[in-house]
C-alpha positions in Angstrom: -7.6 -36.7 2.5 -4.2 -35.3 3.3 -1.4 -38.0 3.3 1.3 -35.9 4.9 1.9 -32.9 7.1 3.8 -31.4 4.2 0.6 -31.3 2.1 -1.4 -30.0 5.1 1.2 -27.2 5.4 0.9 -26.3 1.8 -2.9 -26.3 2.0 -2.7 -24.1 5.1 -0.4 -21.6 3.4 -2.7 -21.5 0.4 -5.7 -20.8 2.6 -3.8 -18.0 4.4 -2.6 -16.5 1.1 -6.1 -16.5 -0.3 -7.5 -15.0 2.8 -4.8 -12.3 2.8 -5.6 -11.5 -0.9 -9.3 -11.3 -0.1 -8.4 -9.3 3.0 -11.0 -11.4 4.9 -12.0 -9.7 8.2 -12.3 -12.6 10.6 -10.5 -11.2 13.6 -13.8 -10.6 15.4 -15.4 -13.8 14.3 -14.4 -16.7 16.5 -16.6 -19.2 14.6 -14.9 -18.6 11.3 -11.4 -18.7 13.0 -12.1 -22.1 14.4 -13.2 -23.4 11.0 -9.6 -23.0 9.7 -7.6 -23.9 12.7 -7.3 -23.0 16.4 -4.2 -21.0 15.7 -5.7 -19.1 12.7 -5.5 -15.7 14.2 -2.0 -16.2 15.6 -0.6 -17.6 12.3 -2.3 -14.8 10.3 -0.8 -12.2 12.6 2.7 -13.8 12.2 2.2 -13.9 8.4 1.3 -10.2 8.4 4.6 -9.5 10.3 6.6 -11.7 7.9 7.8 -14.0 10.7 5.7 -17.1 10.0 8.2 -18.9 7.7 11.1 -18.4 10.0 9.1 -19.7 13.0 8.0 -22.8 11.1 11.5 -23.5 10.0 12.7 -23.5 13.7 10.2 -26.3 14.6 
């Protein structure tokens, strides 16, 4: 149970970092994408471009 959006954000970043390290190929698998979050592919793409942190800070 996550008590704050901050913890959720940390968990999300951890998931993305692990997936990047594993180089998980989920781009063609909608089922797996939806397991993590509806915006999984978008966030992963931004992370690859190095823009994810700056976009989050602007929210």
